[in-house]
C-alpha positions in Angstrom: 79.3 -325.8 -110.9 82.4 -323.8 -110.0 83.0 -325.4 -106.6 82.2 -328.9 -108.0 84.7 -328.4 -110.8 87.3 -327.3 -108.3 86.5 -330.4 -106.2 87.5 -332.6 -109.2 90.6 -330.5 -109.8 91.6 -330.8 -106.1 91.2 -334.6 -106.3 93.3 -334.8 -109.4 95.9 -332.5 -107.8 95.8 -334.7 -104.7 96.3 -337.9 -106.7 99.3 -336.3 -108.4 100.9 -335.2 -105.1 100.4 -338.6 -103.6 102.1 -340.0 -106.7 105.0 -337.6 -106.3 105.5 -338.6 -102.7 105.3 -342.3 -103.4 107.8 -342.4 -106.3 110.2 -340.2 -104.4 110.2 -342.2 -101.2 110.7 -346.0 -101.6 112.1 -348.0 -98.8 115.1 -348.7 -100.9 116.0 -347.5 -104.4 117.4 -351.0 -105.1 113.9 -352.7 -105.0 111.2 -350.7 -106.8 108.4 -352.1 -108.9 108.8 -351.2 -112.6 105.8 -348.9 -112.8 107.3 -346.9 -110.0 110.5 -346.3 -111.9 111.2 -343.5 -114.4 112.2 -344.6 -117.9 115.9 -344.8 -118.1 115.9 -342.6 -121.2 113.4 -342.8 -124.0 110.0 -344.3 -123.1 107.2 -343.7 -120.7 106.2 -345.3 -117.4 103.3 -344.4 -115.0 105.9 -342.6 -112.8 106.8 -340.3 -115.8 103.2 -339.0 -115.8 103.3 -337.5 -112.3 105.3 -334.3 -112.9 103.7 -333.4 -116.2 100.3 -334.0 -114.7 101.0 -331.4 -112.1 102.2 -329.0 -114.8 99.0 -329.5 -116.7 96.9 -329.1 -113.5 98.7 -325.8 -112.8 97.5 -324.6 -116.3 93.9 -325.6 -115.5 94.1 -323.8 -112.2 95.5 -320.7 -113.9 92.3 -320.4 -116.0 90.3 -320.0 -112.8 92.9 -317.8 -111.0 93.4 -315.4 -113.9 89.7 -314.9 -114.4 89.8 -312.9 -111.2 92.0 -310.4 -112.9 89.8 -310.5 -116.1 92.8 -311.8 -117.9 94.3 -308.3 -118.0 97.6 -306.8 -116.8 97.2 -304.9 -113.6 99.4 -304.0 -110.6 97.8 -306.7 -108.5 98.3 -309.3 -111.2 102.0 -308.4 -111.6 102.6 -308.3 -107.9 101.0 -311.7 -107.4 102.8 -313.2 -110.4 106.3 -312.0 -109.3 105.7 -312.9 -105.6 104.5 -316.4 -106.3 107.3 -317.0 -108.8 110.0 -315.9 -106.4 108.6 -317.8 -103.5 108.3 -321.0 -105.5 111.8 -320.7 -106.8 113.2 -319.9 -103.4 111.4 -322.9 -101.8 113.0 -325.1 -104.4 116.4 -323.7 -103.5 115.6 -324.2 -99.8 114.9 -328.0 -100.3 118.3 -328.3 -102.1 120.1 -326.3 -99.4 118.4 -328.2 -96.6 119.5 -331.6 -98.0 123.1 -330.4 -98.4 123.2 -329.0 -94.8 121.7 -332.2 -93.4 124.3 -334.2 -95.4 127.1 -332.2 -93.7 128.3 -330.6 -96.9 130.6 -327.7 -96.3 129.7 -324.4 -97.9 126.3 -325.7 -99.2 125.6 -322.6 -101.2 128.6 -323.5 -103.4 126.9 -326.8 -104.3 123.2 -325.9 -104.2 121.2 -327.1 -107.2 119.9 -324.1 -109.0 117.2 -326.0 -110.9 114.6 -328.5 -109.7 110.9 -329.4 -109.6 109.6 -326.2 -107.8 112.0 -324.0 -109.8 110.6 -325.5 -113.0 107.0 -324.9 -111.8 107.9 -321.3 -111.0 109.4 -320.5 -114.4 106.6 -322.2 -116.3 104.0 -320.4 -114.2 105.7 -317.1 -114.7 106.1 -317.2 -118.5 102.9 -319.1 -119.0 100.9 -316.4 -117.2 102.6 -313.6 -119.1 101.8 -315.3 -122.4 98.2 -316.0 -121.5 97.4 -312.5 -120.2 99.5 -310.8 -122.9 98.2 -312.7 -125.9 94.7 -313.6 -124.7 93.3 -314.8 -128.1 93.1 -318.7 -127.9 94.0 -319.1 -131.5 97.2 -317.1 -131.1 98.1 -319.0 -127.9 97.7 -322.2 -129.8 100.1 -321.0 -132.5 102.6 -319.9 -129.9 102.4 -323.3 -128.1 103.0 -325.0 -131.5 105.9 -322.7 -132.3 107.5 -323.4 -128.9 107.2 -327.2 -129.4 108.4 -327.1 -133.0 111.3 -324.8 -132.2 112.3 -326.9 -129.2 112.2 -330.0 -131.5 114.7 -328.3 -133.9 117.0 -327.5 -130.9 117.0 -331.1 -129.8 117.6 -332.4 -133.3 120.5 -330.1 -133.9 122.0 -330.2 -130.4 122.3 -333.9 -129.7 119.1 -333.5 -127.6 118.3 -337.2 -127.6 121.7 -338.3 -126.4 122.3 -339.0 -122.7 125.6 -337.3 -122.7 127.3 -334.1 -121.6 127.2 -332.9 -125.3 123.4 -332.7 -125.1 122.4 -329.1 -125.7 120.4 -329.1 -122.4 123.5 -330.1 -120.4 125.7 -327.7 -122.3 123.3 -324.8 -121.7 123.0 -325.5 -117.9 126.7 -326.1 -117.5 127.5 -322.8 -119.3 125.0 -320.8 -117.2 125.3 -322.4 -113.8 128.5 -324.4 -113.6 128.8 -328.1 -112.8 128.8 -327.5 -109.1 125.1 -326.5 -109.3 123.8 -329.2 -111.5 122.2 -332.6 -110.9 124.3 -335.6 -111.8 122.2 -338.1 -113.9 122.8 -341.8 -113.7 124.0 -343.7 -116.8 122.9 -347.2 -117.6 126.4 -348.5 -116.9 126.3 -347.0 -113.4 128.3 -343.9 -114.2 127.1 -340.3 -113.7 127.2 -337.2 -115.8 126.2 -333.6 -115.2 122.8 -333.5 -116.7 119.8 -331.9 -115.1 116.4 -333.4 -115.9 114.8 -330.1 -114.9 117.2 -328.1 -117.1 116.6 -324.5 -118.1 116.3 -325.2 -121.8 113.9 -328.1 -121.3 111.6 -325.8 -119.3 110.5 -324.3 -122.6 108.1 -327.1 -123.6 106.6 -326.9 -120.1 105.3 -323.5 -120.9 103.3 -325.1 -123.8 102.1 -327.8 -121.3 100.8 -325.1 -119.0 99.0 -323.4 -121.9 97.3 -326.6 -122.9 96.1 -327.1 -119.3 94.8 -323.5 -119.5 92.8 -324.3 -122.6 91.1 -327.2 -120.8 90.4 -325.0 -117.8 88.7 -322.5 -120.1 86.5 -325.2 -121.5 85.5 -326.3 -117.9 84.7 -322.7 -117.1 82.4 -322.3 -120.1 78.7 -321.9 -119.6 77.6 -324.6 -122.0 76.2 -328.0 -120.9 78.6 -330.1 -118.8 78.5 -333.1 -121.1 79.4 -331.0 -124.1 82.4 -329.5 -122.3 83.6 -332.9 -121.3 83.2 -334.1 -124.9 85.3 -331.2 -126.1 88.1 -332.0 -123.6 87.9 -335.7 -124.5 88.3 -334.9 -128.2 91.3 -332.7 -127.5 92.9 -335.3 -125.2 92.5 -338.1 -127.8 93.9 -335.8 -130.5 97.0 -335.0 -128.4 97.5 -338.6 -127.5 97.5 -339.8 -131.1 99.6 -336.9 -132.3 102.2 -337.6 -129.6 102.4 -341.3 -130.3 102.6 -340.9 -134.0 105.3 -338.2 -133.9 107.3 -340.2 -131.3 108.7 -342.3 -134.2 110.8 -339.2 -135.1 110.8 -337.4 -131.8 111.0 -340.0 -128.9 109.0 -339.7 -125.7 111.5 -338.6 -123.2 110.8 -337.0 -119.8 114.4 -336.0 -119.0 114.6 -333.7 -122.0 110.8 -333.1 -121.8 110.4 -333.8 -125.5 107.5 -332.2 -127.5 105.9 -335.6 -128.0 106.2 -336.2 -124.2 104.2 -332.9 -123.7 101.5 -334.0 -126.2 101.1 -337.6 -124.8 101.1 -336.5 -121.1 98.6 -333.7 -121.8 96.4 -336.2 -123.6 96.4 -338.5 -120.6 95.9 -335.7 -118.1 93.0 -334.2 -120.0 91.2 -337.6 -120.3 91.8 -338.3 -116.6 90.3 -334.9 -115.8 87.3 -335.8 -117.8 86.9 -339.1 -116.0 87.1 -337.5 -112.6 84.7 -334.7 -113.5 82.2 -337.3 -114.8 82.7 -339.5 -111.7 82.7 -336.7 -109.1 80.5 -334.0 -110.6 78.0 -335.9 -112.6 77.8 -339.3 -110.9 78.4 -337.7 -107.4 80.8 -340.5 -106.4 82.9 -338.4 -104.1 83.6 -340.3 -100.9 86.5 -342.3 -102.4 88.3 -339.1 -103.3 88.3 -337.6 -99.8 91.9 -338.4 -98.9 93.1 -337.1 -102.3 90.9 -334.0 -101.8 92.7 -333.4 -98.5 96.1 -333.7 -100.2 95.0 -331.5 -103.0 94.0 -328.6 -100.8 97.5 -328.0 -99.5 99.7 -329.5 -102.3 102.7 -327.1 -102.0 102.9 -327.3 -98.2 102.8 -331.1 -98.1 105.3 -331.5 -100.9 107.8 -329.4 -99.0 107.0 -331.2 -95.7 107.5 -334.6 -97.4 110.8 -333.4 -98.8 112.0 -332.2 -95.4 110.8 -335.4 -93.6 112.5 -337.6 -96.2 115.8 -335.8 -95.7 115.5 -336.1 -91.9 114.7 -339.8 -92.0 117.9 -340.3 -94.1 120.2 -338.3 -91.8 118.9 -339.2 -88.3 120.8 -342.3 -87.3 119.8 -345.2 -85.0 123.0 -347.1 -84.3 124.9 -347.4 -87.5 121.8 -347.1 -89.8 119.6 -344.2 -90.7 116.0 -344.1 -89.3 114.8 -344.7 -92.9 116.9 -347.8 -93.2 115.7 -349.1 -89.8 112.1 -348.7 -90.7 112.5 -350.4 -94.1 114.6 -353.2 -92.6 111.8 -353.9 -90.0 109.2 -354.0 -92.7 111.4 -356.3 -94.8 111.8 -358.6 -91.8 108.0 -358.9 -91.6 107.4 -359.1 -95.3 110.4 -360.9 -96.8 109.8 -359.4 -100.3 112.1 -356.5 -100.9 109.9 -354.9 -103.5 106.8 -355.2 -101.4 108.5 -353.9 -98.3 109.9 -350.9 -100.3 106.3 -350.1 -101.5 104.9 -350.5 -98.0 107.4 -348.1 -96.6 106.4 -345.5 -99.3 102.7 -346.0 -98.4 103.4 -345.6 -94.7 105.3 -342.4 -95.5 102.3 -341.1 -97.4 100.0 -342.1 -94.5 102.1 -340.0 -92.1 102.0 -337.0 -94.4 98.3 -337.5 -94.7 97.9 -337.1 -90.9 99.7 -333.8 -91.1 97.7 -332.4 -94.0 94.4 -333.8 -92.6 94.8 -331.8 -89.4 95.2 -328.6 -91.5 92.1 -329.6 -93.6 90.0 -330.2 -90.5 91.0 -326.8 -89.2 90.3 -325.2 -92.7 93.9 -324.0 -93.0 94.9 -323.8 -96.6 98.5 -322.6 -97.1 98.9 -320.6 -100.3 101.4 -318.2 -101.8 
Protein backbone atom coordinates (compact mmCIF):
# COMPACT_ATOMS: atom_id res chain seq x y z
CA UNK A 1 0.00 0.00 0.00
CA UNK A 2 2.93 2.39 0.54
CA UNK A 3 3.73 2.83 -3.16
CA UNK A 4 0.02 3.15 -4.02
CA UNK A 5 -0.46 5.83 -1.42
CA UNK A 6 2.54 7.68 -2.77
CA UNK A 7 1.03 7.42 -6.28
CA UNK A 8 -2.04 9.26 -5.02
CA UNK A 9 0.17 11.83 -3.35
CA UNK A 10 2.23 12.31 -6.52
CA UNK A 11 -0.94 12.88 -8.54
CA UNK A 12 -2.20 15.44 -6.01
CA UNK A 13 1.21 17.13 -6.02
CA UNK A 14 1.18 17.14 -9.82
CA UNK A 15 -2.29 18.69 -9.98
CA UNK A 16 -1.09 21.39 -7.61
CA UNK A 17 2.05 22.13 -9.65
CA UNK A 18 0.00 22.34 -12.85
CA UNK A 19 -2.33 24.75 -11.07
CA UNK A 20 0.62 26.86 -9.94
CA UNK A 21 2.04 27.09 -13.45
CA UNK A 22 -1.37 27.85 -14.99
CA UNK A 23 -2.32 30.72 -12.69
CA UNK A 24 1.17 32.25 -12.90
CA UNK A 25 1.33 32.23 -16.69
CA UNK A 26 -1.72 33.66 -18.46
CA UNK A 27 -1.39 35.07 -21.95
CA UNK A 28 -2.18 38.47 -20.50
CA UNK A 29 -2.98 39.61 -16.98
CA UNK A 30 -5.70 41.84 -18.41
CA UNK A 31 -7.88 38.91 -19.50
CA UNK A 32 -8.17 36.11 -16.95
CA UNK A 33 -11.22 34.04 -16.07
CA UNK A 34 -12.43 34.82 -12.54
CA UNK A 35 -11.63 31.35 -11.08
CA UNK A 36 -8.01 31.84 -12.20
CA UNK A 37 -7.64 35.10 -10.27
CA UNK A 38 -6.69 35.48 -6.63
CA UNK A 39 -9.20 37.16 -4.37
CA UNK A 40 -8.36 40.85 -4.23
CA UNK A 41 -8.35 40.74 -0.42
CA UNK A 42 -10.85 38.80 1.69
CA UNK A 43 -12.46 35.77 0.07
CA UNK A 44 -11.46 32.57 -1.64
CA UNK A 45 -11.16 31.53 -5.28
CA UNK A 46 -9.97 28.19 -6.74
CA UNK A 47 -6.63 29.87 -7.45
CA UNK A 48 -6.22 30.64 -3.74
CA UNK A 49 -6.24 26.90 -3.02
CA UNK A 50 -3.10 26.12 -5.02
CA UNK A 51 -0.33 27.29 -2.68
CA UNK A 52 -1.93 26.05 0.57
CA UNK A 53 -2.55 22.69 -1.10
CA UNK A 54 1.18 22.40 -1.76
CA UNK A 55 1.91 23.38 1.85
CA UNK A 56 -0.49 20.66 3.03
CA UNK A 57 1.07 18.11 0.65
CA UNK A 58 4.50 18.92 2.04
CA UNK A 59 3.20 18.02 5.49
CA UNK A 60 1.78 14.71 4.25
CA UNK A 61 5.10 13.91 2.56
CA UNK A 62 6.98 14.72 5.75
CA UNK A 63 5.13 11.92 7.53
CA UNK A 64 6.65 9.42 5.11
CA UNK A 65 10.08 11.10 5.01
CA UNK A 66 10.52 11.50 8.75
CA UNK A 67 9.58 7.86 9.36
CA UNK A 68 12.97 6.98 7.84
CA UNK A 69 14.58 8.74 10.79
CA UNK A 70 12.12 7.09 13.22
CA UNK A 71 10.98 10.64 14.06
CA UNK A 72 14.10 11.18 16.17
CA UNK A 73 16.82 13.81 16.10
CA UNK A 74 20.03 12.53 14.55
CA UNK A 75 23.00 13.93 12.70
CA UNK A 76 21.63 12.73 9.36
CA UNK A 77 18.24 14.29 10.09
CA UNK A 78 19.71 17.66 11.06
CA UNK A 79 22.05 17.62 8.05
CA UNK A 80 19.22 16.90 5.63
CA UNK A 81 16.91 19.42 7.29
CA UNK A 82 19.42 22.26 7.11
CA UNK A 83 20.58 21.38 3.61
CA UNK A 84 17.06 21.23 2.16
CA UNK A 85 16.01 24.42 3.91
CA UNK A 86 19.02 26.39 2.68
CA UNK A 87 18.75 25.09 -0.89
CA UNK A 88 15.02 25.83 -1.08
CA UNK A 89 15.55 29.36 0.24
CA UNK A 90 18.45 30.02 -2.13
CA UNK A 91 16.45 28.75 -5.09
CA UNK A 92 13.71 31.23 -4.23
CA UNK A 93 16.30 34.01 -4.11
CA UNK A 94 17.71 32.83 -7.44
CA UNK A 95 14.32 33.16 -9.17
CA UNK A 96 14.00 36.71 -7.87
CA UNK A 97 17.58 37.59 -8.87
CA UNK A 98 17.17 36.01 -12.32
CA UNK A 99 14.04 38.04 -13.10
CA UNK A 100 15.79 41.26 -12.02
CA UNK A 101 18.87 40.51 -14.13
CA UNK A 102 16.75 39.69 -17.18
CA UNK A 103 14.80 42.92 -16.65
CA UNK A 104 18.07 44.85 -16.78
CA UNK A 105 17.94 46.09 -13.19
CA UNK A 106 21.26 47.49 -12.04
CA UNK A 107 22.63 46.05 -8.81
CA UNK A 108 19.96 43.31 -8.60
CA UNK A 109 21.09 42.20 -5.15
CA UNK A 110 20.04 45.60 -3.84
CA UNK A 111 16.47 44.93 -5.00
CA UNK A 112 16.17 41.18 -4.65
CA UNK A 113 12.99 40.02 -2.98
CA UNK A 114 13.95 38.26 0.24
CA UNK A 115 10.68 36.38 0.68
CA UNK A 116 8.65 34.34 -1.80
CA UNK A 117 6.98 31.00 -2.48
CA UNK A 118 10.05 28.77 -2.14
CA UNK A 119 11.34 30.76 0.82
CA UNK A 120 8.02 30.24 2.61
CA UNK A 121 8.12 26.53 1.85
CA UNK A 122 11.67 26.39 3.23
CA UNK A 123 10.77 28.10 6.50
CA UNK A 124 7.59 26.09 7.03
CA UNK A 125 9.46 22.87 6.30
CA UNK A 126 12.27 23.74 8.71
CA UNK A 127 10.19 24.78 11.71
CA UNK A 128 7.48 22.21 11.01
CA UNK A 129 10.07 19.41 11.00
CA UNK A 130 11.66 20.63 14.23
CA UNK A 131 8.29 20.70 15.97
CA UNK A 132 7.21 17.31 14.66
CA UNK A 133 10.42 15.56 15.66
CA UNK A 134 10.86 17.52 18.88
CA UNK A 135 7.32 17.16 20.20
CA UNK A 136 6.29 13.84 18.63
CA UNK A 137 3.11 13.31 20.67
CA UNK A 138 0.14 14.01 18.34
CA UNK A 139 -1.93 15.57 21.12
CA UNK A 140 0.81 18.07 21.95
CA UNK A 141 1.32 18.87 18.26
CA UNK A 142 -2.39 19.56 17.94
CA UNK A 143 -2.22 21.95 20.89
CA UNK A 144 0.82 23.71 19.43
CA UNK A 145 -0.95 24.14 16.08
CA UNK A 146 -3.97 25.59 17.84
CA UNK A 147 -1.78 27.96 19.86
CA UNK A 148 0.00 29.13 16.69
CA UNK A 149 -3.30 29.87 14.94
CA UNK A 150 -4.87 31.50 18.01
CA UNK A 151 -1.81 33.62 18.71
CA UNK A 152 -1.60 34.69 15.08
CA UNK A 153 -5.29 35.66 15.17
CA UNK A 154 -4.58 37.96 18.10
CA UNK A 155 -1.64 39.54 16.24
CA UNK A 156 -3.84 40.22 13.23
CA UNK A 157 -6.61 41.67 15.38
CA UNK A 158 -4.30 44.00 17.30
CA UNK A 159 -2.03 44.93 14.39
CA UNK A 160 -4.46 46.03 11.63
CA UNK A 161 -3.93 42.58 10.14
CA UNK A 162 -7.06 42.64 8.00
CA UNK A 163 -6.31 46.01 6.42
CA UNK A 164 -4.62 46.19 3.02
CA UNK A 165 -2.32 48.99 4.08
CA UNK A 166 1.28 49.65 5.03
CA UNK A 167 0.13 49.84 8.67
CA UNK A 168 -0.66 46.13 8.56
CA UNK A 169 1.53 44.35 11.13
CA UNK A 170 2.75 41.97 8.40
CA UNK A 171 3.95 44.86 6.25
CA UNK A 172 5.46 46.66 9.25
CA UNK A 173 7.41 43.55 10.30
CA UNK A 174 8.83 42.91 6.82
CA UNK A 175 9.62 46.57 6.23
CA UNK A 176 11.48 46.77 9.54
CA UNK A 177 13.48 43.58 8.99
CA UNK A 178 14.21 43.73 5.25
CA UNK A 179 13.60 47.27 4.03
CA UNK A 180 11.25 48.35 1.26
CA UNK A 181 13.76 47.61 -1.51
CA UNK A 182 13.46 43.88 -0.80
CA UNK A 183 9.67 43.63 -0.57
CA UNK A 184 6.92 42.80 -3.04
CA UNK A 185 4.63 45.67 -4.00
CA UNK A 186 0.99 44.63 -3.68
CA UNK A 187 -1.67 46.09 -5.96
CA UNK A 188 -4.51 48.12 -4.44
CA UNK A 189 -8.08 48.05 -5.84
CA UNK A 190 -7.61 51.64 -7.08
CA UNK A 191 -4.56 50.65 -9.14
CA UNK A 192 -1.97 51.94 -6.68
CA UNK A 193 0.71 49.80 -5.04
CA UNK A 194 2.07 49.47 -1.52
CA UNK A 195 4.94 47.55 0.03
CA UNK A 196 3.15 44.45 1.27
CA UNK A 197 4.48 40.93 0.80
CA UNK A 198 1.84 38.15 0.53
CA UNK A 199 4.60 35.73 1.56
CA UNK A 200 5.59 37.84 4.55
CA UNK A 201 7.70 36.53 7.40
CA UNK A 202 5.01 36.92 10.07
CA UNK A 203 2.33 35.34 7.88
CA UNK A 204 4.54 32.25 7.54
CA UNK A 205 3.63 31.33 11.14
CA UNK A 206 0.22 29.80 10.29
CA UNK A 207 1.87 27.87 7.44
CA UNK A 208 3.68 25.83 10.09
CA UNK A 209 0.28 24.78 11.46
CA UNK A 210 -0.81 23.92 7.92
CA UNK A 211 2.20 21.64 7.50
CA UNK A 212 1.46 19.92 10.82
CA UNK A 213 -2.16 19.27 9.77
CA UNK A 214 -0.86 17.69 6.58
CA UNK A 215 1.51 15.62 8.68
CA UNK A 216 -1.43 14.31 10.73
CA UNK A 217 -3.18 13.19 7.54
CA UNK A 218 0.01 11.50 6.37
CA UNK A 219 0.23 9.62 9.65
CA UNK A 220 -3.32 8.36 9.17
CA UNK A 221 -2.45 7.18 5.66
CA UNK A 222 0.59 5.34 7.02
CA UNK A 223 -1.45 3.56 9.67
CA UNK A 224 -1.88 -0.22 9.43
CA UNK A 225 -5.67 -0.22 9.78
CA UNK A 226 -8.08 -0.96 6.94
CA UNK A 227 -7.89 1.61 4.11
CA UNK A 228 -11.58 2.57 4.23
CA UNK A 229 -11.29 3.30 7.94
CA UNK A 230 -8.28 5.55 7.33
CA UNK A 231 -10.07 7.46 4.60
CA UNK A 232 -13.08 7.90 6.86
CA UNK A 233 -10.86 9.38 9.57
CA UNK A 234 -9.32 11.89 7.15
CA UNK A 235 -12.77 12.75 5.76
CA UNK A 236 -14.12 13.50 9.24
CA UNK A 237 -11.08 15.67 9.96
CA UNK A 238 -11.49 17.49 6.63
CA UNK A 239 -15.17 18.20 7.16
CA UNK A 240 -14.50 19.42 10.71
CA UNK A 241 -11.78 21.78 9.47
CA UNK A 242 -14.02 23.11 6.71
CA UNK A 243 -16.93 23.84 9.03
CA UNK A 244 -14.70 25.37 11.68
CA UNK A 245 -13.01 27.60 9.13
CA UNK A 246 -16.23 28.81 7.52
CA UNK A 247 -17.95 29.49 10.84
CA UNK A 248 -14.98 31.35 12.30
CA UNK A 249 -14.60 33.38 9.10
CA UNK A 250 -17.38 35.70 10.29
CA UNK A 251 -14.92 37.09 12.83
CA UNK A 252 -11.64 36.19 11.12
CA UNK A 253 -12.05 36.55 7.32
CA UNK A 254 -10.64 34.10 4.83
CA UNK A 255 -7.61 35.87 3.44
CA UNK A 256 -4.71 34.32 1.54
CA UNK A 257 -2.50 37.40 1.55
CA UNK A 258 -2.32 37.41 5.33
CA UNK A 259 -2.77 33.59 5.47
CA UNK A 260 -5.47 33.97 8.09
CA UNK A 261 -6.11 31.07 10.51
CA UNK A 262 -9.53 30.45 8.93
CA UNK A 263 -7.79 30.28 5.55
CA UNK A 264 -5.58 27.53 6.99
CA UNK A 265 -8.56 25.56 8.29
CA UNK A 266 -10.65 25.81 5.13
CA UNK A 267 -7.83 25.03 2.69
CA UNK A 268 -6.64 22.10 4.82
CA UNK A 269 -10.22 20.84 4.84
CA UNK A 270 -10.45 20.99 1.06
CA UNK A 271 -6.99 19.45 0.62
CA UNK A 272 -7.66 16.53 2.95
CA UNK A 273 -10.99 15.74 1.27
CA UNK A 274 -9.35 15.92 -2.17
CA UNK A 275 -6.64 13.56 -0.94
CA UNK A 276 -9.34 11.14 0.22
CA UNK A 277 -11.05 11.33 -3.17
CA UNK A 278 -7.83 10.65 -5.07
CA UNK A 279 -6.86 7.78 -2.78
CA UNK A 280 -10.29 6.22 -3.27
CA UNK A 281 -10.18 6.73 -7.03
CA UNK A 282 -6.57 5.66 -7.62
CA UNK A 283 -5.85 3.14 -4.87
CA UNK A 284 -9.23 1.52 -4.35
CA UNK A 285 -10.99 1.89 -7.71
CA UNK A 286 -7.67 1.60 -9.62
CA UNK A 287 -8.61 4.43 -11.99
CA UNK A 288 -5.05 5.51 -12.65
CA UNK A 289 -4.59 6.22 -16.39
CA UNK A 290 -6.18 9.68 -16.26
CA UNK A 291 -3.66 10.77 -13.63
CA UNK A 292 -0.54 9.86 -15.63
CA UNK A 293 0.33 13.46 -16.73
CA UNK A 294 -0.14 14.71 -13.19
CA UNK A 295 1.95 11.86 -11.84
CA UNK A 296 4.72 12.90 -14.24
CA UNK A 297 4.57 16.47 -12.93
CA UNK A 298 4.37 15.27 -9.34
CA UNK A 299 7.61 13.29 -9.48
CA UNK A 300 9.75 16.37 -10.22
CA UNK A 301 7.74 19.24 -8.71
CA UNK A 302 10.54 21.52 -7.53
CA UNK A 303 12.52 21.14 -10.75
CA UNK A 304 9.61 21.95 -13.04
CA UNK A 305 8.47 24.85 -10.86
CA UNK A 306 11.89 26.47 -11.23
CA UNK A 307 12.11 25.65 -14.95
CA UNK A 308 8.66 27.16 -15.50
CA UNK A 309 9.72 30.31 -13.64
CA UNK A 310 12.89 30.67 -15.70
CA UNK A 311 11.07 30.01 -19.00
CA UNK A 312 8.34 32.52 -18.16
CA UNK A 313 10.96 35.18 -17.47
CA UNK A 314 12.81 34.43 -20.71
CA UNK A 315 9.60 34.62 -22.75
CA UNK A 316 8.97 38.06 -21.27
CA UNK A 317 12.44 39.47 -22.00
CA UNK A 318 13.26 37.90 -25.38
CA UNK A 319 11.94 40.35 -27.96
CA UNK A 320 10.73 39.77 -31.50
CA UNK A 321 10.50 43.14 -33.15
CA UNK A 322 9.00 45.52 -30.62
CA UNK A 323 7.15 42.85 -28.63
CA UNK A 324 8.26 40.12 -26.27
CA UNK A 325 8.08 36.52 -27.40
CA UNK A 326 5.30 35.96 -24.87
CA UNK A 327 3.25 38.81 -26.35
CA UNK A 328 3.85 37.52 -29.88
CA UNK A 329 2.59 34.05 -29.01
CA UNK A 330 -0.45 35.38 -27.17
CA UNK A 331 -1.28 37.82 -29.99
CA UNK A 332 -1.14 34.99 -32.52
CA UNK A 333 -3.49 32.84 -30.41
CA UNK A 334 -5.81 35.84 -30.02
CA UNK A 335 -5.87 36.35 -33.79
CA UNK A 336 -7.06 32.75 -34.20
CA UNK A 337 -9.42 32.78 -31.22
CA UNK A 338 -10.82 36.34 -30.94
CA UNK A 339 -11.79 35.89 -27.29
CA UNK A 340 -9.13 37.47 -25.08
CA UNK A 341 -9.95 35.37 -22.02
CA UNK A 342 -9.93 32.11 -23.97
CA UNK A 343 -6.73 33.05 -25.79
CA UNK A 344 -5.08 33.88 -22.47
CA UNK A 345 -6.12 30.49 -21.09
CA UNK A 346 -4.90 28.64 -24.19
CA UNK A 347 -1.52 30.33 -23.85
CA UNK A 348 -1.28 29.07 -20.25
CA UNK A 349 -2.25 25.54 -21.29
CA UNK A 350 0.33 25.54 -24.10
CA UNK A 351 2.94 26.71 -21.61
CA UNK A 352 2.00 23.80 -19.35
CA UNK A 353 2.26 21.44 -22.32
CA UNK A 354 5.78 22.63 -23.10
CA UNK A 355 6.85 22.13 -19.49
CA UNK A 356 5.23 18.70 -19.55
CA UNK A 357 7.49 17.64 -22.42
CA UNK A 358 10.52 18.59 -20.32
CA UNK A 359 9.46 16.74 -17.20
CA UNK A 360 8.17 13.77 -19.23
CA UNK A 361 11.66 13.19 -20.68
CA UNK A 362 13.04 13.06 -17.14
CA UNK A 363 10.25 10.72 -16.06
CA UNK A 364 10.89 8.31 -18.93
CA UNK A 365 14.58 8.25 -18.05
CA UNK A 366 13.66 7.72 -14.37
CA UNK A 367 15.45 10.91 -13.37
CA UNK A 368 13.95 12.41 -10.23
CA UNK A 369 15.67 15.59 -9.06
CA UNK A 370 15.48 15.97 -5.29
CA UNK A 371 17.26 18.00 -2.64
